[in-house]
N, C-alpha and C positions, 0 to 999 in steps of 0.2 A: 399495507404489509409492503416490506420492500424486499426485493431479492438483488444479489450482488454476486457478477461473474467475473470470476480474474481470468486474464492471459498475458501471454508474453512471456513467461518463464522458461528456463530450457537452461543447457550447459554451455558454460564459457569460460575462455582462459584467463587467469588471473589478468588483470590491466583492463581485460574486455568490457563491454557496454551492453546493457540489456533496459527496454522500457517495459514495464508492466502496465496493464489497464485494467479499469474494473467499471464495469456497465452497471448503472443501478436502475432497477425498474420499480415502478410505481411511486407514491407519492412523496416528494423529496421538499423539506421546508426551508426556508431562507435561516433558519436555525440551526440546520442539521452541521455536523461537523463529520469529516470522514478522515479518515487515518490508513497507515499501513501498518501492519504488525507482522513478525516473523518470528518462526519456532524452527528451532534447531533439534535433532535427535537429542533425546535426555535432557534438554534445557526448556525453562519456562516460554511461554510466548513473552516478547517483548516489542512495545511500540517503536517503531524506527522512524516515521514521521506523521505529523497532523496537520490539517486545513481545514480552516473555517469557510463559509460559505462564500465570504468576501475574500479569501484566498490569503489570510494571513497563516504563515505555516512555522512549524517548528519541527526540528530534529533531534535525534539522539545524538550524542556526541560523538559517538562511532560512526557516523555517516554523513556529519558536516563536511560540505565542500566536496563531497562525491555526489551524493542523492539531489534528486529535485522533484518535490511532490507538487503536483496541479492539479486543477481541475477544470473540466469545463461545462459550467451549468447547464446550458442550452442541451447539450447531450448526455447530461448526468452522468458523467464518466469523469472517473478518477486516474490519475497517472502518477507512475514513479519509473523517472528517469534517473539510471544506476550508473556510474561511469566507476572507473578505476576500481573495478572490484575486486575483492580480495576472496582466499579460501574461507576464511572465517563470515563472509558475507551468505554462506550457505545455508538454506534453510527454506520452509516453506511461506511463503509471504501471503498474508490473508489482507483483505479490504475488510474496513470497518465501517460502519455509521452508526452515528448514535444522535438519537431523536430526542429533544427535551419536550416534543411537543407531545409526544406518543408514548414519551418515557421506555424507550426500549432501544436496545442495541442489535444491532443487524450482522452478520459476517458473511464472507464468501466461504468458498470450499476451498480455496487456497491455489496457490500455482509453486512450483517447485524449481527454486534458482540453485542450480549446484555451478560453482566455480571451483576449477582445477585443469592441471594440465592435461 
């Protein structure tokens, strides 16, 4: 069983920055990939960025060049550095872990990011 706890969300002005963190507890395997998703009101949850255990990262086009995903495997922690934030980045951000070994996906409770004047 894996538990994910996000932190770091908040209210920020356009152009500002935030750093989200996701602390994972439980058994993490070398094949486990982690990701950040977000969901805005009235919209479907979308993948923002993903990263393998070996730190190969992928991003959705709308955040490329502004967001950076990283992970510290020793601390079982996932990060999302968000720069040049825009109002359209406003959403609840969720941490995700996908484990091929136990064939399960885990989700955190989410952290709210609001970009507004």
